[in-house]
C-alpha positions in Angstrom: 16.0 81.6 21.4 16.0 78.7 18.9 14.4 75.4 20.0 15.8 72.0 19.4 14.0 69.8 16.9 11.8 67.1 18.3 13.7 63.9 17.5 12.6 60.4 18.3 14.9 57.5 19.3 14.7 56.2 15.8 15.8 59.5 14.3 18.7 59.6 16.8 19.7 56.0 16.0 19.7 56.8 12.3 21.9 59.9 12.7 24.3 57.9 14.8 24.5 55.1 12.2 24.9 57.7 9.4 27.9 59.1 11.3 29.4 55.7 11.8 29.0 54.5 8.2 30.4 57.7 6.8 33.4 57.4 9.1 33.8 53.7 8.3 33.6 53.8 4.5 36.8 55.9 4.3 39.0 53.2 5.8 38.1 50.2 3.7 38.3 52.3 0.6 41.9 53.4 1.4 42.8 49.9 2.5 41.6 48.3 -0.8 43.4 50.8 -2.9 46.6 50.7 -0.9 46.7 46.9 -0.9 47.1 46.8 -4.7 49.7 49.5 -4.6 51.7 47.6 -1.9 51.5 44.4 -4.1 52.9 46.4 -7.1 55.7 47.9 -4.9 56.7 44.4 -3.6 56.6 43.0 -7.1 58.8 45.7 -8.3 61.2 45.2 -5.5 61.4 41.4 -6.2 61.8 42.0 -9.9 64.4 44.8 -9.7 65.9 44.5 -6.2 66.1 48.3 -5.9 65.9 49.3 -2.3 63.7 52.3 -3.2 60.7 50.0 -3.8 61.4 48.1 -0.5 61.7 51.4 1.4 58.4 52.7 -0.1 56.7 49.4 0.8 57.9 49.6 4.4 56.7 53.3 4.6 53.2 52.6 3.3 52.6 49.4 5.1 52.4 51.3 8.4 49.7 53.5 7.0 47.9 50.4 5.6 48.0 48.7 9.0 46.5 51.8 10.7 43.7 52.1 8.1 43.0 48.3 8.3 42.8 48.4 12.1 40.5 51.5 12.1 38.3 49.8 9.5 38.0 46.7 11.7 37.2 48.7 14.8 34.6 50.9 13.0 33.1 47.9 11.3 32.7 46.2 14.7 30.8 49.2 16.0 28.6 49.0 12.9 27.8 45.3 13.6 26.7 46.2 17.1 24.5 49.0 15.7 22.9 46.6 13.2 22.0 44.4 16.1 20.7 47.1 18.4 19.0 49.4 16.0 
């Protein structure tokens, strides 16, 4: 029967932080990239007045809002981990 590795509290805290940071980095990356895409879509809509660009903007803004919110929440968890670890 395999035995569990002998992990200290420091090792466990580092594993937990590694999980949190790897989960967190996805959301700001998507948010930063999507923000510039949304700016281009809105600029194209203002320039051409084609409803296609407005509809695309309204579709992607929901995904942007979700990623932004998840980035804030996971970033808040990281801030607490900085303080406690």
